[in-house]
The first five atom37 places (N, CA, C, CB, O) and aatype in JSON, in Angstrom:
{
  "aatype": [12, 0, 0, 0, 1, 1, 9, 6, 10, 16, 10, 14, 6, 7, 10, 10, 6, 16, 19, 3, 15, 9, 0, 6, 11, 6, 2, 9, 16, 1, 15, 6, 4, 9, 6, 15, 0, 12, 1, 13, 18, 9, 6, 6, 1, 6, 11, 1, 3, 10, 1, 3, 5, 12, 9, 5, 7, 18, 5, 6, 12, 0, 6, 9, 2, 9, 16, 9, 15, 6, 3, 13, 13, 15, 0, 6, 5, 6, 10, 17, 13, 16, 11, 6],
  "atom_mask": [
    [1, 1, 1, 1, 1],
    [1, 1, 1, 1, 1],
    [1, 1, 1, 1, 1],
    [1, 1, 1, 1, 1],
    [1, 1, 1, 1, 1],
    [1, 1, 1, 1, 1],
    [1, 1, 1, 1, 1],
    [1, 1, 1, 1, 1],
    [1, 1, 1, 1, 1],
    [1, 1, 1, 1, 1],
    [1, 1, 1, 1, 1],
    [1, 1, 1, 1, 1],
    [1, 1, 1, 1, 1],
    [1, 1, 1, 0, 1],
    [1, 1, 1, 1, 1],
    [1, 1, 1, 1, 1],
    [1, 1, 1, 1, 1],
    [1, 1, 1, 1, 1],
    [1, 1, 1, 1, 1],
    [1, 1, 1, 1, 1],
    [1, 1, 1, 1, 1],
    [1, 1, 1, 1, 1],
    [1, 1, 1, 1, 1],
    [1, 1, 1, 1, 1],
    [1, 1, 1, 1, 1],
    [1, 1, 1, 1, 1],
    [1, 1, 1, 1, 1],
    [1, 1, 1, 1, 1],
    [1, 1, 1, 1, 1],
    [1, 1, 1, 1, 1],
    [1, 1, 1, 1, 1],
    [1, 1, 1, 1, 1],
    [1, 1, 1, 1, 1],
    [1, 1, 1, 1, 1],
    [1, 1, 1, 1, 1],
    [1, 1, 1, 1, 1],
    [1, 1, 1, 1, 1],
    [1, 1, 1, 1, 1],
    [1, 1, 1, 1, 1],
    [1, 1, 1, 1, 1],
    [1, 1, 1, 1, 1],
    [1, 1, 1, 1, 1],
    [1, 1, 1, 1, 1],
    [1, 1, 1, 1, 1],
    [1, 1, 1, 1, 1],
    [1, 1, 1, 1, 1],
    [1, 1, 1, 1, 1],
    [1, 1, 1, 1, 1],
    [1, 1, 1, 1, 1],
    [1, 1, 1, 1, 1],
    [1, 1, 1, 1, 1],
    [1, 1, 1, 1, 1],
    [1, 1, 1, 1, 1],
    [1, 1, 1, 1, 1],
    [1, 1, 1, 1, 1],
    [1, 1, 1, 1, 1],
    [1, 1, 1, 0, 1],
    [1, 1, 1, 1, 1],
    [1, 1, 1, 1, 1],
    [1, 1, 1, 1, 1],
    [1, 1, 1, 1, 1],
    [1, 1, 1, 1, 1],
    [1, 1, 1, 1, 1],
    [1, 1, 1, 1, 1],
    [1, 1, 1, 1, 1],
    [1, 1, 1, 1, 1],
    [1, 1, 1, 1, 1],
    [1, 1, 1, 1, 1],
    [1, 1, 1, 1, 1],
    [1, 1, 1, 1, 1],
    [1, 1, 1, 1, 1],
    [1, 1, 1, 1, 1],
    [1, 1, 1, 1, 1],
    [1, 1, 1, 1, 1],
    [1, 1, 1, 1, 1],
    [1, 1, 1, 1, 1],
    [1, 1, 1, 1, 1],
    [1, 1, 1, 1, 1],
    [1, 1, 1, 1, 1],
    [1, 1, 1, 1, 1],
    [1, 1, 1, 1, 1],
    [1, 1, 1, 1, 1],
    [1, 1, 1, 1, 1],
    [1, 1, 1, 1, 1]
  ],
  "atom_positions": [
    [[6.8, 30.9, -13.28], [6.61, 29.54, -13.74], [7.9, 29.06, -14.39], [5.41, 29.45, -14.73], [8.57, 29.84, -15.08]],
    [[8.24, 27.8, -14.19], [9.44, 27.23, -14.78], [9.3, 27.16, -16.3], [9.71, 25.82, -14.2], [8.2, 27.19, -16.84]],
    [[10.43, 27.08, -16.95], [10.42, 27.0, -18.41], [9.66, 25.76, -18.86], [11.87, 26.99, -18.98], [9.78, 24.69, -18.25]],
    [[8.89, 25.91, -19.9], [8.12, 24.79, -20.43], [8.99, 23.95, -21.34], [6.86, 25.29, -21.19], [9.93, 24.44, -21.96]],
    [[8.66, 22.69, -21.41], [9.4, 21.77, -22.26], [8.4, 21.02, -23.13], [10.26, 20.77, -21.41], [7.36, 20.57, -22.64]],
    [[8.7, 20.9, -24.39], [7.8, 20.24, -25.34], [7.98, 18.72, -25.23], [8.07, 20.73, -26.8], [9.1, 18.21, -25.2]],
    [[6.84, 18.03, -25.18], [6.86, 16.56, -25.17], [5.87, 16.06, -26.21], [6.51, 16.0, -23.75], [5.01, 16.8, -26.68]],
    [[6.01, 14.8, -26.55], [5.04, 14.17, -27.44], [4.13, 13.32, -26.58], [5.75, 13.31, -28.56], [4.59, 12.58, -25.71]],
    [[2.83, 13.43, -26.83], [1.85, 12.74, -26.01], [0.85, 12.04, -26.91], [1.14, 13.73, -25.05], [0.32, 12.64, -27.85]],
    [[0.59, 10.79, -26.64], [-0.4, 10.04, -27.4], [-1.61, 9.79, -26.51], [0.19, 8.7, -27.93], [-1.48, 9.25, -25.42]],
    [[-2.79, 10.2, -26.99], [-4.03, 10.03, -26.24], [-5.06, 9.32, -27.09], [-4.57, 11.4, -25.77], [-5.03, 9.44, -28.32]],
    [[-5.96, 8.57, -26.47], [-7.07, 7.99, -27.23], [-7.9, 9.11, -27.87], [-7.96, 7.1, -26.32], [-8.02, 10.2, -27.3]],
    [[-8.45, 8.84, -29.03], [-9.19, 9.85, -29.79], [-10.3, 10.5, -28.97], [-9.77, 9.22, -31.05], [-10.46, 11.72, -28.98]],
    [[-11.07, 9.68, -28.26], [-12.17, 10.21, -27.47], [-11.7, 11.16, -26.37], [0.0, 0.0, 0.0], [-12.33, 12.18, -26.11]],
    [[-10.59, 10.81, -25.74], [-10.05, 11.67, -24.69], [-9.56, 12.99, -25.27], [-8.91, 10.96, -23.94], [-9.77, 14.05, -24.68]],
    [[-8.91, 12.92, -26.41], [-8.42, 14.13, -27.06], [-9.59, 15.04, -27.46], [-7.58, 13.78, -28.31], [-9.51, 16.26, -27.33]],
    [[-10.67, 14.44, -27.93], [-11.86, 15.24, -28.28], [-12.43, 15.92, -27.03], [-12.94, 14.34, -28.94], [-12.85, 17.08, -27.09]],
    [[-12.44, 15.22, -25.92], [-12.92, 15.8, -24.67], [-12.02, 16.94, -24.22], [-13.0, 14.73, -23.57], [-12.5, 18.0, -23.81]],
    [[-10.71, 16.74, -24.31], [-9.75, 17.79, -23.95], [-9.98, 19.02, -24.83], [-8.29, 17.29, -24.1], [-10.04, 20.14, -24.33]],
    [[-10.1, 18.8, -26.12], [-10.33, 19.92, -27.04], [-11.64, 20.65, -26.74], [-10.33, 19.42, -28.5], [-11.71, 21.87, -26.82]],
    [[-12.67, 19.89, -26.4], [-13.97, 20.5, -26.08], [-13.87, 21.36, -24.82], [-15.04, 19.4, -25.9], [-14.39, 22.47, -24.78]],
    [[-13.21, 20.84, -23.81], [-13.03, 21.6, -22.56], [-12.18, 22.83, -22.82], [-12.38, 20.72, -21.47], [-12.5, 23.92, -22.34]],
    [[-11.11, 22.66, -23.56], [-10.23, 23.8, -23.86], [-10.99, 24.9, -24.59], [-9.03, 23.34, -24.72], [-10.81, 26.08, -24.3]],
    [[-11.84, 24.5, -25.52], [-12.63, 25.5, -26.26], [-13.61, 26.22, -25.33], [-13.39, 24.83, -27.42], [-13.73, 27.44, -25.38]],
    [[-14.29, 25.46, -24.48], [-15.25, 26.06, -23.54], [-14.56, 27.0, -22.55], [-16.01, 24.97, -22.78], [-15.1, 28.04, -22.19]],
    [[-13.36, 26.62, -22.13], [-12.61, 27.42, -21.14], [-11.79, 28.53, -21.8], [-11.69, 26.51, -20.33], [-11.2, 29.37, -21.13]],
    [[-11.77, 28.51, -23.13], [-10.99, 29.49, -23.89], [-9.5, 29.43, -23.53], [-11.54, 30.9, -23.64], [-8.85, 30.45, -23.3]],
    [[-8.99, 28.2, -23.5], [-7.57, 27.97, -23.23], [-7.03, 27.03, -24.29], [-7.34, 27.38, -21.78], [-7.79, 26.43, -25.05]],
    [[-5.72, 26.9, -24.35], [-5.11, 26.0, -25.33], [-5.21, 24.56, -24.85], [-3.63, 26.39, -25.58], [-5.47, 24.28, -23.68]],
    [[-5.02, 23.66, -25.77], [-4.99, 22.23, -25.45], [-3.9, 21.97, -24.4], [-4.74, 21.38, -26.72], [-4.12, 21.23, -23.44]],
    [[-2.74, 22.57, -24.59], [-1.64, 22.38, -23.64], [-2.01, 22.86, -22.25], [-0.38, 23.11, -24.13], [-1.71, 22.21, -21.25]],
    [[-2.68, 24.01, -22.18], [-3.09, 24.55, -20.88], [-4.12, 23.63, -20.21], [-3.68, 25.96, -21.04], [-4.1, 23.45, -18.99]],
    [[-5.0, 23.07, -21.01], [-6.01, 22.15, -20.49], [-5.35, 20.89, -19.92], [-7.01, 21.77, -21.59], [-5.68, 20.45, -18.82]],
    [[-4.42, 20.33, -20.66], [-3.72, 19.12, -20.21], [-2.87, 19.44, -18.98], [-2.84, 18.54, -21.34], [-2.82, 18.64, -18.04]],
    [[-2.21, 20.59, -18.98], [-1.41, 20.99, -17.82], [-2.29, 21.13, -16.58], [-0.68, 22.33, -18.1], [-1.93, 20.66, -15.5]],
    [[-3.44, 21.75, -16.74], [-4.36, 21.92, -15.63], [-4.83, 20.57, -15.09], [-5.57, 22.76, -16.06], [-4.89, 20.36, -13.88]],
    [[-5.16, 19.66, -15.99], [-5.61, 18.33, -15.59], [-4.5, 17.58, -14.86], [-6.07, 17.53, -16.81], [-4.75, 16.89, -13.87]],
    [[-3.27, 17.71, -15.35], [-2.15, 17.03, -14.7], [-1.89, 17.6, -13.31], [-0.89, 17.15, -15.56], [-1.63, 16.86, -12.37]],
    [[-1.95, 18.92, -13.19], [-1.76, 19.56, -11.87], [-2.85, 19.1, -10.9], [-1.77, 21.1, -12.01], [-2.56, 18.79, -9.74]],
    [[-4.08, 19.06, -11.37], [-5.19, 18.62, -10.53], [-4.96, 17.18, -10.07], [-6.52, 18.73, -11.29], [-5.14, 16.87, -8.89]],
    [[-4.56, 16.3, -10.99], [-4.31, 14.9, -10.66], [-3.21, 14.79, -9.6], [-3.93, 14.11, -11.92], [-3.35, 14.04, -8.63]],
    [[-2.12, 15.52, -9.8], [-1.0, 15.47, -8.86], [-1.43, 15.97, -7.48], [0.18, 16.3, -9.39], [-1.08, 15.35, -6.47]],
    [[-2.17, 17.07, -7.43], [-2.65, 17.59, -6.14], [-3.55, 16.59, -5.43], [-3.41, 18.92, -6.35], [-3.43, 16.38, -4.23]],
    [[-4.46, 15.96, -6.18], [-5.36, 14.98, -5.58], [-4.59, 13.76, -5.09], [-6.43, 14.55, -6.59], [-4.91, 13.2, -4.04]],
    [[-3.59, 13.35, -5.85], [-2.78, 12.2, -5.44], [-2.02, 12.52, -4.16], [-1.8, 11.79, -6.56], [-1.92, 11.68, -3.27]],
    [[-1.46, 13.73, -4.07], [-0.75, 14.14, -2.87], [-1.69, 14.18, -1.67], [-0.09, 15.51, -3.07], [-1.32, 13.79, -0.57]],
    [[-2.92, 14.66, -1.88], [-3.91, 14.68, -0.8], [-4.23, 13.25, -0.34], [-5.21, 15.39, -1.25], [-4.31, 12.98, 0.85]],
    [[-4.4, 12.35, -1.32], [-4.71, 10.96, -0.99], [-3.57, 10.32, -0.22], [-5.0, 10.16, -2.26], [-3.79, 9.61, 0.76]],
    [[-2.32, 10.58, -0.67], [-1.16, 10.02, 0.02], [-1.08, 10.54, 1.45], [0.12, 10.36, -0.74], [-0.8, 9.78, 2.37]],
    [[-1.32, 11.84, 1.64], [-1.3, 12.42, 2.98], [-2.41, 11.82, 3.84], [-1.45, 13.95, 2.91], [-2.18, 11.48, 5.01]],
    [[-3.6, 11.67, 3.27], [-4.72, 11.07, 4.0], [-4.38, 9.64, 4.42], [-6.0, 11.1, 3.14], [-4.68, 9.24, 5.54]],
    [[-3.76, 8.87, 3.52], [-3.37, 7.5, 3.84], [-2.34, 7.47, 4.96], [-2.81, 6.8, 2.6], [-2.41, 6.63, 5.86]],
    [[-1.37, 8.41, 4.92], [-0.37, 8.49, 5.99], [-1.02, 8.84, 7.32], [0.71, 9.52, 5.63], [-0.66, 8.3, 8.36]],
    [[-1.98, 9.75, 7.28], [-2.67, 10.15, 8.51], [-3.48, 8.98, 9.08], [-3.6, 11.35, 8.25], [-3.48, 8.76, 10.29]],
    [[-4.15, 8.25, 8.22], [-4.92, 7.08, 8.68], [-3.99, 6.08, 9.34], [-5.67, 6.41, 7.5], [-4.29, 5.57, 10.42]],
    [[-2.86, 5.81, 8.71], [-1.9, 4.87, 9.27], [-1.39, 5.37, 10.62], [-0.72, 4.65, 8.3], [-1.28, 4.59, 11.57]],
    [[-1.08, 6.65, 10.71], [-0.6, 7.23, 11.96], [-1.64, 7.14, 13.06], [0.0, 0.0, 0.0], [-1.32, 6.8, 14.2]],
    [[-2.9, 7.44, 12.73], [-3.97, 7.35, 13.73], [-4.17, 5.91, 14.19], [-5.28, 7.91, 13.16], [-4.43, 5.67, 15.37]],
    [[-4.05, 4.96, 13.27], [-4.2, 3.56, 13.65], [-3.06, 3.13, 14.58], [-4.23, 2.66, 12.41], [-3.28, 2.42, 15.56]],
    [[-1.84, 3.57, 14.27], [-0.71, 3.25, 15.13], [-0.88, 3.89, 16.5], [0.61, 3.7, 14.48], [-0.59, 3.27, 17.52]],
    [[-1.33, 5.14, 16.53], [-1.54, 5.82, 17.81], [-2.66, 5.16, 18.61], [-1.87, 7.31, 17.58], [-2.59, 5.11, 19.84]],
    [[-3.67, 4.64, 17.94], [-4.76, 3.96, 18.64], [-4.22, 2.75, 19.38], [-5.86, 3.53, 17.65], [-4.59, 2.5, 20.53]],
    [[-3.34, 2.0, 18.73], [-2.74, 0.83, 19.38], [-1.91, 1.25, 20.59], [-1.87, 0.04, 18.38], [-1.97, 0.61, 21.64]],
    [[-1.14, 2.31, 20.44], [-0.32, 2.82, 21.54], [-1.22, 3.29, 22.68], [0.6, 3.98, 21.06], [-0.96, 3.0, 23.85]],
    [[-2.29, 4.01, 22.35], [-3.21, 4.51, 23.38], [-3.9, 3.38, 24.13], [-4.25, 5.41, 22.75], [-4.11, 3.48, 25.34]],
    [[-4.24, 2.31, 23.44], [-4.84, 1.15, 24.1], [-3.86, 0.56, 25.09], [-5.28, 0.09, 23.07], [-4.23, 0.25, 26.23]],
    [[-2.62, 0.39, 24.68], [-1.59, -0.15, 25.56], [-1.41, 0.73, 26.79], [-0.26, -0.3, 24.82], [-1.35, 0.23, 27.91]],
    [[-1.34, 2.03, 26.58], [-1.17, 2.97, 27.7], [-2.37, 2.89, 28.64], [-0.99, 4.42, 27.19], [-2.2, 2.84, 29.86]],
    [[-3.57, 2.88, 28.09], [-4.76, 2.84, 28.96], [-4.84, 1.53, 29.72], [-6.04, 3.04, 28.13], [-5.26, 1.51, 30.88]],
    [[-4.44, 0.43, 29.1], [-4.41, -0.85, 29.81], [-3.41, -0.82, 30.96], [-4.07, -2.0, 28.85], [-3.69, -1.3, 32.05]],
    [[-2.23, -0.23, 30.7], [-1.22, -0.12, 31.75], [-1.73, 0.73, 32.91], [0.08, 0.48, 31.19], [-1.57, 0.35, 34.07]],
    [[-2.33, 1.86, 32.59], [-2.84, 2.73, 33.65], [-4.03, 2.1, 34.37], [-3.24, 4.09, 33.07], [-4.2, 2.3, 35.58]],
    [[-4.84, 1.36, 33.66], [-5.97, 0.69, 34.3], [-5.45, -0.31, 35.32], [-6.86, -0.02, 33.25], [-5.96, -0.37, 36.44]],
    [[-4.44, -1.08, 34.94], [-3.86, -2.05, 35.87], [-3.29, -1.34, 37.09], [-2.76, -2.87, 35.18], [-3.5, -1.78, 38.22]],
    [[-2.58, -0.25, 36.88], [-1.99, 0.5, 37.99], [-3.09, 1.1, 38.86], [-1.06, 1.62, 37.47], [-2.97, 1.11, 40.09]],
    [[-4.13, 1.58, 38.25], [-5.26, 2.16, 38.99], [-5.95, 1.09, 39.83], [-6.26, 2.81, 38.03], [-6.29, 1.33, 40.99]],
    [[-6.16, -0.07, 39.25], [-6.78, -1.18, 39.98], [-5.92, -1.59, 41.17], [-7.01, -2.38, 39.04], [-6.42, -1.82, 42.27]],
    [[-4.64, -1.67, 40.93], [-3.71, -2.06, 42.0], [-3.77, -1.04, 43.14], [-2.26, -2.17, 41.45], [-3.82, -1.42, 44.31]],
    [[-3.76, 0.23, 42.8], [-3.84, 1.29, 43.8], [-5.17, 1.24, 44.54], [-3.64, 2.67, 43.15], [-5.21, 1.41, 45.76]],
    [[-6.23, 1.0, 43.83], [-7.56, 0.95, 44.43], [-7.66, -0.18, 45.46], [-8.63, 0.77, 43.34], [-8.2, 0.01, 46.55]],
    [[-7.14, -1.34, 45.09], [-7.25, -2.48, 45.99], [-6.28, -2.41, 47.16], [-7.02, -3.76, 45.23], [-6.53, -3.01, 48.21]],
    [[-5.18, -1.69, 47.01], [-4.25, -1.55, 48.14], [-4.77, -0.55, 49.15], [-2.86, -1.11, 47.65], [-4.35, -0.58, 50.31]],
    [[-5.67, 0.35, 48.76], [-6.27, 1.32, 49.69], [-7.28, 0.64, 50.61], [-6.95, 2.45, 48.92], [-7.49, 1.09, 51.74]],
    [[-7.89, -0.41, 50.15], [-8.95, -1.07, 50.92], [-8.4, -1.94, 51.96], [-9.84, -1.87, 50.04], [-9.15, -2.57, 52.7]]
  ]
}
């Protein structure tokens, strides 16, 4: 683990009480509890960002696939009618 660095953090009283309660139940320090919460938030945000990128990519590919299928449909129709 990288070296830890001390920071000053201001939290609403109710949130701090919740953090302290969780830390006590988990038998960890307040700092460990906040670190865990921050890591969880960052991981979830990265998952959301990846999911958003995938959605955008699938939407772009859908448009490309429609264009390709339309082109092939036209070519197929042309071939079909020239055989007759």
